[in-house]
Each structure stands twice: as C-alpha cells, then as structure tokens.
All heavy atoms as TSV, in Angstrom:
chain	resi	resn	atom	element	x	y	z
A	1	MET	N	N	18.877	31.149	2.782
A	1	MET	CA	C	19.682	30.347	1.981
A	1	MET	C	C	19.266	30.674	0.478
A	1	MET	O	O	18.199	30.728	0.093
A	1	MET	CB	C	19.253	28.847	2.301
A	1	MET	CG	C	20.214	27.812	1.750
A	1	MET	SD	S	19.838	26.273	2.432
A	1	MET	CE	C	21.297	25.530	2.492
A	2	SER	N	N	20.422	30.820	-0.332
A	2	SER	CA	C	20.026	31.272	-1.655
A	2	SER	C	C	19.662	30.077	-2.601
A	2	SER	O	O	19.839	28.958	-2.123
A	2	SER	CB	C	21.255	31.936	-2.307
A	2	SER	OG	O	22.346	30.890	-2.487
A	3	ASN	N	N	18.994	30.408	-3.691
A	3	ASN	CA	C	18.515	29.364	-4.574
A	3	ASN	C	C	19.638	28.562	-5.215
A	3	ASN	O	O	19.465	27.276	-5.371
A	3	ASN	CB	C	17.682	30.033	-5.627
A	3	ASN	CG	C	16.876	28.968	-6.443
A	3	ASN	OD1	O	16.587	27.860	-5.931
A	3	ASN	ND2	N	16.590	29.353	-7.669
A	4	GLU	N	N	20.791	29.294	-5.448
A	4	GLU	CA	C	21.994	28.501	-6.017
A	4	GLU	C	C	22.494	27.686	-5.039
A	4	GLU	O	O	22.853	26.435	-5.363
A	4	GLU	CB	C	23.022	29.591	-6.350
A	4	GLU	CG	C	24.127	29.016	-7.118
A	4	GLU	CD	C	25.148	30.108	-7.532
A	4	GLU	OE1	O	24.732	31.025	-8.236
A	4	GLU	OE2	O	26.272	29.863	-7.251
A	5	HIS	N	N	22.634	27.878	-3.719
A	5	HIS	CA	C	23.056	26.971	-2.768
A	5	HIS	C	C	22.184	25.869	-2.626
A	5	HIS	O	O	22.703	24.692	-2.445
A	5	HIS	CB	C	23.302	27.708	-1.469
A	5	HIS	CG	C	23.883	27.059	-0.230
A	5	HIS	ND1	N	25.148	26.655	-0.495
A	5	HIS	CD2	C	23.583	26.519	0.870
A	5	HIS	CE1	C	25.571	25.896	0.575
A	5	HIS	NE2	N	24.560	25.845	1.447
A	6	LYS	N	N	20.883	25.975	-2.592
A	6	LYS	CA	C	19.903	24.910	-2.586
A	6	LYS	C	C	20.218	23.874	-3.758
A	6	LYS	O	O	20.036	22.658	-3.628
A	6	LYS	CB	C	18.453	25.440	-2.614
A	6	LYS	CG	C	18.023	26.002	-1.376
A	6	LYS	CD	C	16.575	26.423	-1.404
A	6	LYS	CE	C	16.175	27.227	-0.153
A	6	LYS	NZ	N	14.834	27.710	-0.331
A	7	GLN	N	N	20.425	24.461	-5.033
A	7	GLN	CA	C	20.712	23.598	-6.103
A	7	GLN	C	C	21.877	22.835	-5.951
A	7	GLN	O	O	21.970	21.642	-6.342
A	7	GLN	CB	C	20.753	24.495	-7.377
A	7	GLN	CG	C	19.285	24.934	-7.792
A	7	GLN	CD	C	19.339	25.894	-8.988
A	7	GLN	OE1	O	20.503	26.309	-9.442
A	7	GLN	NE2	N	18.140	26.099	-9.640
A	8	GLU	N	N	22.960	23.431	-5.374
A	8	GLU	CA	C	24.230	22.767	-5.206
A	8	GLU	C	C	24.128	21.636	-4.219
A	8	GLU	O	O	24.411	20.481	-4.347
A	8	GLU	CB	C	25.233	23.739	-4.637
A	8	GLU	CG	C	25.775	24.686	-5.652
A	8	GLU	CD	C	26.684	25.713	-5.105
A	8	GLU	OE1	O	27.081	25.524	-3.937
A	8	GLU	OE2	O	26.990	26.608	-5.882
A	9	ASP	N	N	23.176	21.831	-3.153
A	9	ASP	CA	C	22.966	20.827	-2.224
A	9	ASP	C	C	22.213	19.703	-2.814
A	9	ASP	O	O	22.490	18.469	-2.497
A	9	ASP	CB	C	22.274	21.343	-0.952
A	9	ASP	CG	C	23.035	22.185	-0.058
A	9	ASP	OD1	O	24.356	22.181	-0.129
A	9	ASP	OD2	O	22.475	22.904	0.668
A	10	PHE	N	N	21.279	20.084	-3.701
A	10	PHE	CA	C	20.380	18.884	-4.299
A	10	PHE	C	C	21.284	18.174	-5.153
A	10	PHE	O	O	21.094	16.890	-5.175
A	10	PHE	CB	C	19.299	19.513	-5.094
A	10	PHE	CG	C	18.381	18.676	-5.677
A	10	PHE	CD1	C	17.517	17.879	-5.036
A	10	PHE	CD2	C	18.485	18.489	-7.152
A	10	PHE	CE1	C	16.690	17.003	-5.721
A	10	PHE	CE2	C	17.646	17.506	-7.790
A	10	PHE	CZ	C	16.784	16.836	-7.045
A	11	ALA	N	N	22.143	18.797	-6.077
A	11	ALA	CA	C	23.107	18.073	-6.986
A	11	ALA	C	C	23.983	17.170	-6.131
A	11	ALA	O	O	24.288	16.060	-6.586
A	11	ALA	CB	C	23.869	19.033	-7.801
A	12	GLU	N	N	24.498	17.641	-5.074
A	12	GLU	CA	C	25.395	16.835	-4.137
A	12	GLU	C	C	24.741	15.510	-3.666
A	12	GLU	O	O	25.265	14.447	-3.724
A	12	GLU	CB	C	25.919	17.659	-3.148
A	12	GLU	CG	C	26.971	16.969	-2.180
A	12	GLU	CD	C	27.561	17.825	-1.093
A	12	GLU	OE1	O	27.753	19.023	-1.400
A	12	GLU	OE2	O	27.888	17.360	-0.138
A	13	LEU	N	N	23.399	15.752	-3.131
A	13	LEU	CA	C	22.730	14.527	-2.653
A	13	LEU	C	C	22.270	13.641	-3.717
A	13	LEU	O	O	22.345	12.473	-3.513
A	13	LEU	CB	C	21.391	15.083	-1.962
A	13	LEU	CG	C	21.595	15.847	-0.612
A	13	LEU	CD1	C	20.252	16.538	-0.124
A	13	LEU	CD2	C	22.223	14.902	0.380
A	14	ALA	N	N	22.075	14.214	-5.062
A	14	ALA	CA	C	21.858	13.240	-6.040
A	14	ALA	C	C	23.007	12.421	-6.526
A	14	ALA	O	O	22.695	11.240	-7.038
A	14	ALA	CB	C	21.304	14.192	-7.217
A	15	GLN	N	N	24.080	12.939	-6.280
A	15	GLN	CA	C	25.353	12.076	-6.656
A	15	GLN	C	C	25.662	11.022	-5.663
A	15	GLN	O	O	26.415	10.041	-5.976
A	15	GLN	CB	C	26.588	13.066	-6.749
A	15	GLN	CG	C	26.393	14.013	-7.903
A	15	GLN	CD	C	26.426	13.373	-9.235
A	15	GLN	OE1	O	27.062	12.301	-9.556
A	15	GLN	NE2	N	25.580	13.894	-10.126
A	16	ASN	N	N	25.153	11.080	-4.455
A	16	ASN	CA	C	25.352	10.041	-3.493
A	16	ASN	C	C	24.792	8.790	-3.991
A	16	ASN	O	O	23.726	8.672	-4.428
A	16	ASN	CB	C	24.660	10.400	-2.149
A	16	ASN	CG	C	25.439	11.684	-1.487
A	16	ASN	OD1	O	26.630	11.880	-1.924
A	16	ASN	ND2	N	24.916	12.213	-0.417
A	17	LYS	N	N	25.481	7.805	-3.496
A	17	LYS	CA	C	25.006	6.401	-3.861
A	17	LYS	C	C	23.988	5.985	-2.844
A	17	LYS	O	O	23.934	6.160	-1.715
A	17	LYS	CB	C	26.251	5.332	-3.812
A	17	LYS	CG	C	25.814	3.908	-4.303
A	17	LYS	CD	C	27.000	2.949	-4.184
A	17	LYS	CE	C	26.567	1.609	-4.547
A	17	LYS	NZ	N	27.543	0.695	-4.457
A	18	ARG	N	N	22.889	5.455	-3.461
A	18	ARG	CA	C	21.670	5.022	-2.538
A	18	ARG	C	C	21.949	3.631	-2.195
A	18	ARG	O	O	22.548	2.780	-2.694
A	18	ARG	CB	C	20.404	4.995	-3.350
A	18	ARG	CG	C	19.940	6.254	-3.786
A	18	ARG	CD	C	18.559	6.212	-4.399
A	18	ARG	NE	N	17.715	5.735	-3.450
A	18	ARG	CZ	C	16.574	5.291	-3.790
A	18	ARG	NH1	N	16.049	5.402	-5.033
A	18	ARG	NH2	N	15.655	4.777	-2.802
A	19	GLY	N	N	21.639	3.282	-0.900
A	19	GLY	CA	C	21.621	2.055	-0.230
A	19	GLY	C	C	20.510	1.107	-0.744
A	19	GLY	O	O	19.569	1.616	-1.382
A	20	GLY	N	N	20.691	-0.128	-0.373
A	20	GLY	CA	C	19.715	-0.926	-0.764
A	20	GLY	C	C	18.485	-1.106	0.242
A	20	GLY	O	O	18.494	-0.260	1.154
A	21	LEU	N	N	17.683	-1.868	-0.106
A	21	LEU	CA	C	16.415	-2.142	0.860
A	21	LEU	C	C	16.877	-2.423	2.308
A	21	LEU	O	O	16.296	-1.873	3.216
A	21	LEU	CB	C	15.369	-3.044	0.299
A	21	LEU	CG	C	14.242	-3.326	1.093
A	21	LEU	CD1	C	13.418	-2.078	1.138
A	21	LEU	CD2	C	13.442	-4.515	0.630
A	22	MET	N	N	17.740	-3.431	2.396
A	22	MET	CA	C	18.169	-3.813	3.714
A	22	MET	C	C	18.916	-2.727	4.435
A	22	MET	O	O	18.733	-2.509	5.687
A	22	MET	CB	C	19.042	-5.116	3.552
A	22	MET	CG	C	18.534	-6.312	3.131
A	22	MET	SD	S	16.977	-6.721	4.086
A	22	MET	CE	C	17.742	-7.256	5.597
A	23	SER	N	N	19.743	-1.912	3.768
A	23	SER	CA	C	20.494	-0.852	4.520
A	23	SER	C	C	19.440	0.192	4.970
A	23	SER	O	O	19.657	0.881	5.953
A	23	SER	CB	C	21.681	-0.374	3.702
A	23	SER	OG	O	21.058	0.260	2.585
A	24	GLU	N	N	18.606	0.581	4.101
A	24	GLU	CA	C	17.449	1.466	4.524
A	24	GLU	C	C	16.680	0.855	5.743
A	24	GLU	O	O	16.347	1.771	6.582
A	24	GLU	CB	C	16.500	1.715	3.299
A	24	GLU	CG	C	17.109	2.847	2.346
A	24	GLU	CD	C	16.008	3.285	1.492
A	24	GLU	OE1	O	14.827	3.615	1.895
A	24	GLU	OE2	O	16.224	3.496	0.285
A	25	PHE	N	N	16.271	-0.289	5.623
A	25	PHE	CA	C	15.540	-0.897	6.847
A	25	PHE	C	C	16.374	-0.794	8.087
A	25	PHE	O	O	15.892	-0.451	9.130
A	25	PHE	CB	C	15.093	-2.338	6.546
A	25	PHE	CG	C	14.338	-2.892	7.606
A	25	PHE	CD1	C	13.026	-2.496	7.859
A	25	PHE	CD2	C	14.805	-3.924	8.239
A	25	PHE	CE1	C	12.251	-2.985	8.801
A	25	PHE	CE2	C	14.004	-4.461	9.378
A	25	PHE	CZ	C	12.768	-4.062	9.558
A	26	TRP	N	N	17.779	-1.163	7.947
A	26	TRP	CA	C	18.579	-1.088	9.099
A	26	TRP	C	C	18.669	0.278	9.660
A	26	TRP	O	O	18.777	0.585	10.824
A	26	TRP	CB	C	19.979	-1.603	8.788
A	26	TRP	CG	C	20.902	-1.600	9.946
A	26	TRP	CD1	C	21.952	-0.922	10.137
A	26	TRP	CD2	C	20.798	-2.518	11.032
A	26	TRP	NE1	N	22.540	-1.196	11.337
A	26	TRP	CE2	C	21.866	-2.287	11.902
A	26	TRP	CE3	C	19.899	-3.661	11.397
A	26	TRP	CZ2	C	22.129	-2.895	13.028
A	26	TRP	CZ3	C	20.233	-4.321	12.520
A	26	TRP	CH2	C	21.281	-3.957	13.445
A	27	GLN	N	N	18.849	1.362	8.827
A	27	GLN	CA	C	18.918	2.796	9.250
A	27	GLN	C	C	17.594	3.104	9.976
A	27	GLN	O	O	17.610	3.938	10.821
A	27	GLN	CB	C	19.097	3.681	8.177
A	27	GLN	CG	C	20.514	3.535	7.512
A	27	GLN	CD	C	21.637	3.768	8.485
A	27	GLN	OE1	O	21.543	4.647	9.235
A	27	GLN	NE2	N	22.750	2.956	8.286
A	28	PHE	N	N	16.447	2.728	9.332
A	28	PHE	CA	C	15.102	2.939	9.989
A	28	PHE	C	C	15.091	2.477	11.396
A	28	PHE	O	O	14.573	3.065	12.251
A	28	PHE	CB	C	13.965	2.213	9.168
A	28	PHE	CG	C	12.710	2.364	9.770
A	28	PHE	CD1	C	11.918	3.395	9.901
A	28	PHE	CD2	C	12.208	1.207	10.338
A	28	PHE	CE1	C	10.753	3.552	10.513
A	28	PHE	CE2	C	10.969	1.090	10.927
A	28	PHE	CZ	C	10.193	2.316	10.964
A	29	LEU	N	N	15.551	1.111	11.558
A	29	LEU	CA	C	15.578	0.558	12.967
A	29	LEU	C	C	16.447	1.343	13.774
A	29	LEU	O	O	16.008	1.520	15.052
A	29	LEU	CB	C	15.967	-0.809	12.745
A	29	LEU	CG	C	15.029	-1.921	12.153
A	29	LEU	CD1	C	15.785	-3.360	12.124
A	29	LEU	CD2	C	13.761	-2.044	12.904
A	30	LYS	N	N	17.675	1.677	13.373
A	30	LYS	CA	C	18.513	2.414	14.316
A	30	LYS	C	C	17.905	3.802	14.641
A	30	LYS	O	O	18.083	4.262	15.745
A	30	LYS	CB	C	19.837	2.573	13.603
A	30	LYS	CG	C	20.727	1.260	13.760
A	30	LYS	CD	C	22.065	1.480	13.166
A	30	LYS	CE	C	22.562	2.665	12.712
A	30	LYS	NZ	N	23.917	2.670	12.146
A	31	HIS	N	N	17.377	4.512	13.639
A	31	HIS	CA	C	17.067	5.800	13.872
A	31	HIS	C	C	15.658	5.994	14.784
A	31	HIS	O	O	15.569	6.757	15.608
A	31	HIS	CB	C	16.701	6.596	12.552
A	31	HIS	CG	C	16.229	7.922	12.735
A	31	HIS	ND1	N	17.126	8.975	13.016
A	31	HIS	CD2	C	15.022	8.611	12.389
A	31	HIS	CE1	C	16.447	10.036	13.075
A	31	HIS	NE2	N	15.090	9.870	12.637
A	32	ASN	N	N	14.761	5.096	14.482
A	32	ASN	CA	C	13.441	5.122	15.044
A	32	ASN	C	C	13.453	4.223	16.343
A	32	ASN	O	O	12.284	4.129	16.955
A	32	ASN	CB	C	12.366	4.750	14.226
A	32	ASN	CG	C	12.297	5.969	13.029
A	32	ASN	OD1	O	12.288	6.966	13.389
A	32	ASN	ND2	N	11.844	5.402	11.914
A	33	LYS	N	N	14.415	3.396	16.601
A	33	LYS	CA	C	14.382	2.519	17.753
A	33	LYS	C	C	13.312	1.573	17.724
A	33	LYS	O	O	12.581	1.396	18.692
A	33	LYS	CB	C	14.401	3.291	19.022
A	33	LYS	CG	C	15.516	4.304	19.143
A	33	LYS	CD	C	16.735	3.864	20.077
A	33	LYS	CE	C	17.632	5.117	20.246
A	33	LYS	NZ	N	18.309	5.520	19.219
A	34	LYS	N	N	13.036	1.028	16.515
A	34	LYS	CA	C	11.798	-0.035	16.377
A	34	LYS	C	C	12.401	-1.480	16.418
A	34	LYS	O	O	12.104	-2.148	15.450
A	34	LYS	CB	C	11.193	0.280	15.024
A	34	LYS	CG	C	10.674	1.656	15.069
A	34	LYS	CD	C	9.222	1.768	15.783
A	34	LYS	CE	C	8.628	3.142	15.500
A	34	LYS	NZ	N	7.507	3.437	16.285
A	35	TRP	N	N	13.262	-1.721	17.430
A	35	TRP	CA	C	13.847	-3.133	17.509
A	35	TRP	C	C	12.912	-4.244	17.564
A	35	TRP	O	O	13.220	-5.403	17.169
A	35	TRP	CB	C	14.885	-3.131	18.589
A	35	TRP	CG	C	16.019	-2.207	18.422
A	35	TRP	CD1	C	16.114	-1.008	19.182
A	35	TRP	CD2	C	17.019	-2.028	17.518
A	35	TRP	NE1	N	17.385	-0.325	18.758
A	35	TRP	CE2	C	17.785	-1.065	17.674
A	35	TRP	CE3	C	17.376	-2.986	16.314
A	35	TRP	CZ2	C	18.847	-0.632	16.916
A	35	TRP	CZ3	C	18.299	-2.569	15.514
A	35	TRP	CH2	C	19.131	-1.393	15.856
A	36	TRP	N	N	11.670	-4.064	18.000
A	36	TRP	CA	C	10.717	-4.991	18.125
A	36	TRP	C	C	10.277	-5.532	16.707
A	36	TRP	O	O	9.689	-6.758	16.567
A	36	TRP	CB	C	9.588	-4.575	18.982
A	36	TRP	CG	C	8.921	-3.364	18.370
A	36	TRP	CD1	C	9.189	-2.065	18.564
A	36	TRP	CD2	C	7.761	-3.301	17.437
A	36	TRP	NE1	N	8.358	-1.248	17.984
A	36	TRP	CE2	C	7.538	-1.895	17.293
A	36	TRP	CE3	C	7.007	-4.277	16.725
A	36	TRP	CZ2	C	6.548	-1.481	16.240
A	36	TRP	CZ3	C	6.117	-3.825	15.727
A	36	TRP	CH2	C	5.928	-2.545	15.588
A	37	LEU	N	N	10.458	-4.791	15.607
A	37	LEU	CA	C	10.196	-5.280	14.305
A	37	LEU	C	C	11.164	-6.382	13.874
A	37	LEU	O	O	10.777	-7.175	12.912
A	37	LEU	CB	C	10.197	-4.130	13.398
A	37	LEU	CG	C	9.138	-3.098	13.389
A	37	LEU	CD1	C	9.406	-1.886	12.538
A	37	LEU	CD2	C	7.790	-3.871	13.070
A	38	LEU	N	N	12.365	-6.428	14.321
A	38	LEU	CA	C	13.396	-7.322	13.729
A	38	LEU	C	C	12.884	-8.760	13.912
A	38	LEU	O	O	13.053	-9.560	12.968
A	38	LEU	CB	C	14.694	-7.030	14.470
A	38	LEU	CG	C	15.905	-7.440	13.685
A	38	LEU	CD1	C	15.985	-7.052	12.465
A	38	LEU	CD2	C	17.227	-7.158	14.539
A	39	PRO	N	N	12.454	-9.300	14.953
A	39	PRO	CA	C	12.036	-10.614	15.092
A	39	PRO	C	C	10.881	-10.996	14.118
A	39	PRO	O	O	10.821	-12.110	13.531
A	39	PRO	CB	C	11.606	-10.854	16.613
A	39	PRO	CG	C	12.130	-9.842	17.420
A	39	PRO	CD	C	12.388	-8.588	16.389
A	40	ILE	N	N	9.959	-10.118	13.994
A	40	ILE	CA	C	8.706	-10.293	13.148
A	40	ILE	C	C	9.243	-10.409	11.656
A	40	ILE	O	O	8.756	-11.350	11.048
A	40	ILE	CB	C	7.820	-9.016	13.222
A	40	ILE	CG1	C	7.248	-9.024	14.708
A	40	ILE	CG2	C	6.671	-9.235	12.318
A	40	ILE	CD1	C	6.520	-7.823	15.000
A	41	ILE	N	N	10.149	-9.616	11.217
A	41	ILE	CA	C	10.726	-9.549	9.914
A	41	ILE	C	C	11.470	-10.823	9.652
A	41	ILE	O	O	11.300	-11.657	8.570
A	41	ILE	CB	C	11.579	-8.389	9.504
A	41	ILE	CG1	C	10.731	-7.081	9.670
A	41	ILE	CG2	C	12.231	-8.450	8.283
A	41	ILE	CD1	C	9.565	-7.013	8.772
A	42	ILE	N	N	12.222	-11.409	10.682
A	42	ILE	CA	C	13.041	-12.595	10.499
A	42	ILE	C	C	12.121	-13.770	10.403
A	42	ILE	O	O	12.259	-14.652	9.545
A	42	ILE	CB	C	13.940	-12.791	11.730
A	42	ILE	CG1	C	15.128	-11.677	11.584
A	42	ILE	CG2	C	14.568	-14.079	11.742
A	42	ILE	CD1	C	15.967	-11.599	12.794
A	43	ILE	N	N	11.056	-13.800	11.235
A	43	ILE	CA	C	10.020	-14.938	11.098
A	43	ILE	C	C	9.449	-14.898	9.777
A	43	ILE	O	O	9.190	-15.985	9.174
A	43	ILE	CB	C	9.121	-14.888	12.294
A	43	ILE	CG1	C	9.823	-15.252	13.600
A	43	ILE	CG2	C	7.947	-15.701	12.141
A	43	ILE	CD1	C	9.095	-15.119	14.913
A	44	LEU	N	N	8.937	-13.773	9.350
A	44	LEU	CA	C	8.307	-13.637	8.052
A	44	LEU	C	C	9.103	-14.090	6.829
A	44	LEU	O	O	8.702	-14.877	6.024
A	44	LEU	CB	C	7.727	-12.226	7.808
A	44	LEU	CG	C	6.591	-11.814	8.574
A	44	LEU	CD1	C	6.143	-10.326	8.430
A	44	LEU	CD2	C	5.315	-12.733	8.273
A	45	LEU	N	N	10.426	-13.683	6.988
A	45	LEU	CA	C	11.449	-14.114	5.966
A	45	LEU	C	C	11.660	-15.726	5.990
A	45	LEU	O	O	11.673	-16.285	4.901
A	45	LEU	CB	C	12.688	-13.426	6.081
A	45	LEU	CG	C	12.669	-11.985	5.638
A	45	LEU	CD1	C	13.987	-11.399	6.057
A	45	LEU	CD2	C	12.259	-11.792	4.168
A	46	GLY	N	N	11.673	-16.197	7.181
A	46	GLY	CA	C	11.846	-17.593	7.329
A	46	GLY	C	C	10.655	-18.584	6.914
A	46	GLY	O	O	10.826	-19.445	6.109
A	47	LEU	N	N	9.450	-17.941	7.221
A	47	LEU	CA	C	8.325	-18.689	6.587
A	47	LEU	C	C	8.180	-18.444	5.115
A	47	LEU	O	O	7.694	-19.406	4.431
A	47	LEU	CB	C	7.033	-18.088	7.235
A	47	LEU	CG	C	6.708	-18.405	8.714
A	47	LEU	CD1	C	5.602	-17.697	9.291
A	47	LEU	CD2	C	6.599	-19.852	8.814
A	48	GLY	N	N	8.459	-17.410	4.555
A	48	GLY	CA	C	8.566	-17.259	3.127
A	48	GLY	C	C	9.462	-18.178	2.454
A	48	GLY	O	O	9.229	-18.568	1.363
A	49	LEU	N	N	10.706	-18.366	3.071
A	49	LEU	CA	C	11.665	-19.312	2.489
A	49	LEU	C	C	11.189	-20.615	2.612
A	49	LEU	O	O	11.371	-21.404	1.609
A	49	LEU	CB	C	12.999	-19.280	3.456
A	49	LEU	CG	C	14.136	-20.063	2.960
A	49	LEU	CD1	C	14.556	-19.584	1.496
A	49	LEU	CD2	C	15.185	-19.893	3.963
A	50	LEU	N	N	10.567	-21.029	3.698
A	50	LEU	CA	C	9.873	-22.410	3.726
A	50	LEU	C	C	8.814	-22.544	2.687
A	50	LEU	O	O	8.755	-23.603	1.987
A	50	LEU	CB	C	9.245	-22.645	5.195
A	50	LEU	CG	C	10.256	-22.972	6.232
A	50	LEU	CD1	C	9.471	-23.093	7.479
A	50	LEU	CD2	C	10.978	-24.232	5.924
A	51	VAL	N	N	7.981	-21.567	2.357
A	51	VAL	CA	C	6.967	-21.604	1.361
A	51	VAL	C	C	7.615	-21.878	-0.066
A	51	VAL	O	O	7.168	-22.562	-0.808
A	51	VAL	CB	C	5.978	-20.507	1.430
A	51	VAL	CG1	C	5.097	-20.477	0.153
A	51	VAL	CG2	C	5.212	-20.618	2.628
A	52	PHE	N	N	8.610	-21.048	-0.267
A	52	PHE	CA	C	9.329	-21.124	-1.490
A	52	PHE	C	C	10.061	-22.548	-1.671
A	52	PHE	O	O	9.907	-23.110	-2.789
A	52	PHE	CB	C	10.326	-19.994	-1.595
A	52	PHE	CG	C	11.221	-20.184	-2.771
A	52	PHE	CD1	C	10.863	-19.745	-3.955
A	52	PHE	CD2	C	12.594	-20.551	-2.701
A	52	PHE	CE1	C	11.656	-19.855	-5.226
A	52	PHE	CE2	C	13.489	-20.642	-3.833
A	52	PHE	CZ	C	12.923	-20.331	-5.031
A	53	LEU	N	N	10.692	-22.996	-0.609
A	53	LEU	CA	C	11.337	-24.362	-0.800
A	53	LEU	C	C	10.467	-25.466	-0.846
A	53	LEU	O	O	10.795	-26.503	-1.341
A	53	LEU	CB	C	12.278	-24.443	0.436
A	53	LEU	CG	C	13.547	-23.537	0.336
A	53	LEU	CD1	C	14.391	-23.726	1.578
A	53	LEU	CD2	C	14.376	-23.763	-0.831
A	54	SER	N	N	9.226	-25.395	-0.393
A	54	SER	CA	C	8.208	-26.342	-0.438
A	54	SER	C	C	7.893	-26.872	-1.859
A	54	SER	O	O	7.405	-27.884	-2.079
A	54	SER	CB	C	7.017	-26.015	0.434
A	54	SER	OG	O	6.220	-25.130	-0.240
A	55	GLY	N	N	8.103	-25.858	-2.795
A	55	GLY	CA	C	7.763	-26.261	-4.186
A	55	GLY	C	C	8.987	-26.773	-4.913
A	55	GLY	O	O	8.852	-26.908	-6.214
A	56	THR	N	N	9.977	-27.147	-4.214
A	56	THR	CA	C	11.282	-27.529	-4.925
A	56	THR	C	C	11.529	-28.940	-4.507
A	56	THR	O	O	10.712	-29.617	-3.784
A	56	THR	CB	C	12.459	-26.549	-4.694
A	56	THR	OG1	O	12.673	-26.766	-3.171
A	56	THR	CG2	C	12.235	-25.313	-4.940
A	57	ALA	N	N	12.644	-29.535	-4.939
A	57	ALA	CA	C	13.012	-30.883	-4.715
A	57	ALA	C	C	13.495	-31.033	-3.211
A	57	ALA	O	O	13.533	-32.166	-2.640
A	57	ALA	CB	C	14.147	-31.309	-5.586
A	58	ILE	N	N	13.574	-29.808	-2.452
A	58	ILE	CA	C	14.008	-30.041	-1.049
A	58	ILE	C	C	12.808	-30.298	-0.195
A	58	ILE	O	O	12.983	-30.575	0.906
A	58	ILE	CB	C	14.647	-28.537	-0.734
A	58	ILE	CG1	C	15.857	-28.405	-1.569
A	58	ILE	CG2	C	15.149	-28.581	0.653
A	58	ILE	CD1	C	16.613	-27.098	-1.342
A	59	ALA	N	N	11.601	-30.155	-0.629
A	59	ALA	CA	C	10.440	-30.306	0.128
A	59	ALA	C	C	10.434	-31.662	1.005
A	59	ALA	O	O	9.986	-31.472	2.081
A	59	ALA	CB	C	9.163	-30.260	-0.783
A	60	PRO	N	N	10.776	-32.720	0.417
A	60	PRO	CA	C	10.777	-33.926	1.309
A	60	PRO	C	C	11.639	-33.829	2.519
A	60	PRO	O	O	11.318	-34.491	3.549
A	60	PRO	CB	C	11.158	-35.091	0.392
A	60	PRO	CG	C	10.958	-34.540	-0.931
A	60	PRO	CD	C	11.194	-33.150	-0.911
A	61	PHE	N	N	12.680	-33.034	2.540
A	61	PHE	CA	C	13.482	-32.880	3.633
A	61	PHE	C	C	13.033	-31.855	4.557
A	61	PHE	O	O	13.407	-31.837	5.712
A	61	PHE	CB	C	14.952	-32.546	3.155
A	61	PHE	CG	C	15.506	-33.457	2.290
A	61	PHE	CD1	C	15.542	-33.271	0.744
A	61	PHE	CD2	C	15.902	-34.750	2.644
A	61	PHE	CE1	C	16.150	-34.159	-0.081
A	61	PHE	CE2	C	16.464	-35.754	1.836
A	61	PHE	CZ	C	16.519	-35.509	0.397
A	62	ILE	N	N	12.189	-30.971	4.131
A	62	ILE	CA	C	11.486	-29.924	4.995
A	62	ILE	C	C	10.369	-30.522	5.939
A	62	ILE	O	O	10.201	-30.185	7.082
A	62	ILE	CB	C	11.184	-28.801	4.209
A	62	ILE	CG1	C	12.374	-28.090	3.561
A	62	ILE	CG2	C	10.391	-27.702	5.096
A	62	ILE	CD1	C	11.906	-26.948	2.624
A	63	TYR	N	N	9.574	-31.260	5.245
A	63	TYR	CA	C	8.302	-31.758	5.904
A	63	TYR	C	C	8.612	-32.554	7.257
A	63	TYR	O	O	7.862	-32.399	8.254
A	63	TYR	CB	C	7.490	-32.562	5.051
A	63	TYR	CG	C	6.927	-31.856	3.932
A	63	TYR	CD1	C	7.102	-32.185	2.552
A	63	TYR	CD2	C	6.188	-30.616	4.202
A	63	TYR	CE1	C	6.550	-31.383	1.582
A	63	TYR	CE2	C	5.658	-29.830	3.149
A	63	TYR	CZ	C	5.824	-30.234	1.935
A	63	TYR	OH	O	5.178	-29.534	0.880
A	64	PRO	N	N	9.739	-33.278	7.349
A	64	PRO	CA	C	10.001	-33.992	8.612
A	64	PRO	C	C	10.300	-33.102	9.749
A	64	PRO	O	O	10.200	-33.385	11.053
A	64	PRO	CB	C	11.123	-34.923	8.335
A	64	PRO	CG	C	11.102	-35.124	6.842
A	64	PRO	CD	C	10.590	-33.879	6.341
A	65	LEU	N	N	10.652	-31.790	9.535
A	65	LEU	CA	C	10.885	-30.853	10.506
A	65	LEU	C	C	9.802	-30.483	11.312
A	65	LEU	O	O	9.854	-30.094	12.470
A	65	LEU	CB	C	11.610	-29.529	9.945
A	65	LEU	CG	C	12.951	-29.685	9.236
A	65	LEU	CD1	C	13.371	-28.415	8.653
A	65	LEU	CD2	C	13.968	-30.258	10.308
A	66	PHE	N	N	8.506	-30.594	10.753
A	66	PHE	CA	C	7.278	-30.318	11.378
A	66	PHE	C	C	6.511	-31.554	11.744
A	66	PHE	O	O	5.468	-31.631	12.259
A	66	PHE	CB	C	6.436	-29.411	10.585
A	66	PHE	CG	C	7.056	-28.037	10.075
A	66	PHE	CD1	C	7.797	-27.976	8.891
A	66	PHE	CD2	C	7.267	-27.154	11.129
A	66	PHE	CE1	C	8.502	-26.754	8.661
A	66	PHE	CE2	C	7.874	-25.903	10.885
A	66	PHE	CZ	C	8.513	-25.716	9.465
C-alpha cells in the first residue's frame, strides 16, 4: 500500500462524523458481545440519578420509595 493511499484513507476517516459516548458503548456491546454489562450500567445510572435528585426539591417524593 502506497504512502499516498494511506494518507487518502486517513483523510477520509478524519472526515467521518464521530458518534457519541452512547453510540460507541452500544457498538462495543455489539462487537464484543458483552451484554452482561448492560444491566450493571443501567443500575449505576439509576443510582446516580437518585443521588442527583436527592439534593433537589424532588427528594421528599423519592424517600418514600425506600
């Protein structure tokens, strides 16, 4: 493969739009077949949301859930 062809390929890849974090994670799950990570990530995001909301005015409505 010539150096000029490599540069063209690199330039073409650089022009492609990059996906976000979620799309990269989804591609990782599909490619590596790591589906067991999905429930862990969902639970961690849910707990993070609860911690975030506990400092807001919504906190009195969250506490009765537990």
